[in-house]
C-alpha positions as CSV (number, residue, x, y, z in Angstrom):
1,M,-28.4,-41.6,49.4
2,K,-26.8,-40.9,52.6
3,P,-26.8,-37.7,54.4
4,A,-23.1,-37.0,54.1
5,E,-23.3,-37.4,50.4
6,I,-25.8,-34.9,50.0
7,R,-24.1,-32.4,52.2
8,A,-20.8,-32.7,49.9
9,L,-22.7,-31.8,46.8
10,T,-23.1,-28.2,45.4
11,P,-26.4,-26.2,45.6
12,E,-26.5,-27.1,41.4
13,Q,-26.0,-30.5,42.1
14,I,-28.7,-30.9,44.5
15,E,-31.2,-29.6,42.6
16,E,-30.2,-31.5,39.5
17,R,-30.5,-34.4,41.9
18,L,-34.0,-33.5,43.2
19,Q,-35.1,-32.9,39.7
20,E,-33.7,-36.5,38.7
21,L,-35.7,-38.2,41.5
22,H,-39.0,-36.3,40.9
23,A,-38.6,-37.3,37.3
24,E,-38.0,-40.9,38.3
25,W,-40.5,-40.9,41.2
26,R,-43.2,-39.6,38.4
27,D,-42.3,-42.4,36.2
28,L,-42.7,-45.1,38.9
29,R,-46.2,-43.8,39.7
30,F,-47.1,-43.9,35.9
31,Q,-45.7,-47.5,35.8
32,E,-48.0,-48.2,39.1
33,A,-50.9,-46.7,37.6
34,V,-50.6,-48.8,34.2
35,G,-49.6,-52.2,36.4
36,Q,-46.2,-52.1,35.1
37,L,-44.5,-51.6,38.5
38,T,-42.0,-54.2,39.4
39,A,-39.8,-52.5,41.7
40,T,-42.4,-51.1,44.4
41,S,-39.5,-50.8,47.2
42,R,-37.8,-48.2,44.5
43,T,-40.7,-45.5,45.2
44,R,-40.5,-45.6,49.3
45,Q,-36.6,-44.8,48.6
46,I,-36.9,-42.2,46.2
47,R,-39.5,-40.3,48.4
48,K,-37.2,-40.8,51.5
49,D,-34.3,-39.4,49.4
50,I,-36.3,-36.4,48.4
51,A,-37.5,-35.8,52.1
52,R,-33.8,-36.0,53.2
53,I,-32.5,-33.8,50.5
54,H,-35.2,-31.1,51.4
55,T,-34.1,-31.5,55.0
56,I,-30.6,-30.7,54.5
57,V,-31.3,-27.7,52.4
58,G,-33.4,-26.5,55.2
59,E,-30.8,-27.1,57.8
60,T,-28.1,-25.4,55.5
61,E,-30.6,-22.3,55.2
62,R,-31.2,-22.0,58.8
63,A,-27.8,-22.3,59.7
64,Q,-26.8,-19.5,57.0
65,A,-29.4,-17.2,58.5
66,T,-28.3,-17.7,62.2
67,A,-24.7,-17.1,61.1
68,N,-25.7,-13.6,59.5
């Protein structure tokens, strides 16, 4: 997910996407523990997407705080 795509989402959509990513990450970690994980690169991509979302949310909050 690109930063521009994240910035275009509403806060509710961002929260929903974050929950979806956390659920998918949890499922992949379970598959890895059981030995059924086939898409190992997807785990890294999900972690990066989660971090990217948190970064953009933090930027937005800081921008709003300085504007007030």
